[in-house]
C-alpha positions in Angstrom: -16.8 2.8 -5.0 -13.4 2.4 -6.7 -11.2 -0.6 -6.0 -7.5 -0.4 -6.6 -5.1 -3.4 -6.6 -1.2 -2.5 -6.0 1.6 -4.7 -5.5 5.1 -4.3 -4.3 7.8 -6.5 -3.0 9.7 -6.8 0.4 13.4 -7.7 0.5 13.8 -11.2 0.6 15.0 -11.4 4.2 13.0 -13.2 6.8 13.9 -11.1 9.5 13.0 -7.9 7.9 9.7 -9.4 6.7 8.8 -10.3 10.2 9.5 -6.8 11.3 7.3 -5.4 8.5 4.4 -7.6 9.6 4.8 -6.5 12.9 4.8 -2.8 12.1 1.2 -3.4 10.5 -0.3 -5.1 13.5 -3.2 -2.9 14.9 -2.2 -0.1 16.5 1.4 -0.1 15.4 1.3 2.3 12.5 1.1 5.9 13.4 -2.3 7.7 14.0 -0.9 10.4 11.6 -0.8 7.7 8.6 -4.0 6.2 9.3 -5.3 9.7 9.4 -3.6 10.6 6.1 -5.0 7.4 4.4 -8.6 8.4 5.3 -8.3 11.8 4.3 -7.4 10.8 0.9 -10.6 9.2 0.5 -9.6 5.5 1.2 -12.8 3.5 2.7 -11.0 0.4 3.2 -7.3 -1.1 2.8 -5.9 -4.5 3.1 -2.4 -5.6 2.4 -1.9 -9.3 1.9 1.5 -11.3 2.0 2.7 -14.3 0.0 6.4 -14.7 0.4 7.8 -11.5 -0.1 5.3 -10.1 -2.2 2.6 -7.8 -0.9 -0.8 -7.0 -2.5 -2.6 -4.1 -1.2 -6.3 -3.9 -2.1 -8.1 -0.3 -1.6 -11.7 0.9 -1.9 -11.8 4.4 -2.5 -14.5 7.2 -2.5 -15.3 8.2 -5.9 -14.3 11.4 -4.9 -10.7 10.4 -4.0 -8.0 12.4 -5.5 -5.8 10.6 -8.3 -2.8 10.2 -6.0 -3.8 8.6 -2.8 -0.3 8.0 -2.0 1.2 8.5 1.6 4.1 9.6 0.0 2.8 12.9 -1.3 1.8 13.7 2.3 3.3 16.5 3.9 3.0 15.4 7.4 6.5 14.7 8.9 5.2 11.6 10.5 3.9 10.3 7.4 7.2 11.0 5.9 9.1 9.2 8.7 7.0 6.1 8.3 7.5 6.2 4.5 11.3 6.5 5.0 11.0 3.6 7.7 8.7 1.3 5.3 11.4 1.9 2.4 13.9 0.1 4.4 11.8 -2.9 4.0 10.5 -2.4 0.6 11.5 -2.8 -2.9 9.9 -2.5 -6.2 8.2 -5.2 -8.3 10.6 -5.9 -11.3 7.8 -4.3 -13.7 7.2 -1.3 -11.7 8.1 2.0 -13.5 11.2 4.0 -12.5 10.4 5.7 -9.3 7.2 3.9 -8.7 6.8 2.4 -5.2 3.3 0.4 -5.2 2.6 -1.0 -9.0 -1.0 -1.1 -10.1 -2.2 -4.4 -10.9 -4.2 -5.2 -14.2 -7.7 -6.6 -13.4 -8.4 -9.3 -16.2 -11.3 -11.2 -14.5 -14.3 -10.0 -12.7 -17.0 -12.6 -11.8 -19.7 -9.7 -11.9 -19.2 -9.5 -15.6 -19.4 -13.0 -16.3 -23.0 -14.7 -17.7 
């Protein structure tokens, strides 16, 4: 399995952050979004929040496509979800132009230690 860790910021507004949390409760994301995630070969996906910083950890099937972003989906329901999420999100300061979720660099792995 391949693991990816990505980061994104939320707009620093307590009400927007509360709404964002609510949209991610079990059963709230549209089924088309969940299906799109699974279709991309994402086996596990968790999002963590600290202040206004989001961390997404994904476990991918090794045969997953290089781009697992829902933004690439042609499904209108997935695109509507992405537009809705854009109202809450903003790129981290280190994001490249046009980049939404920014990959974090792994600098430590306990399994590699003696």
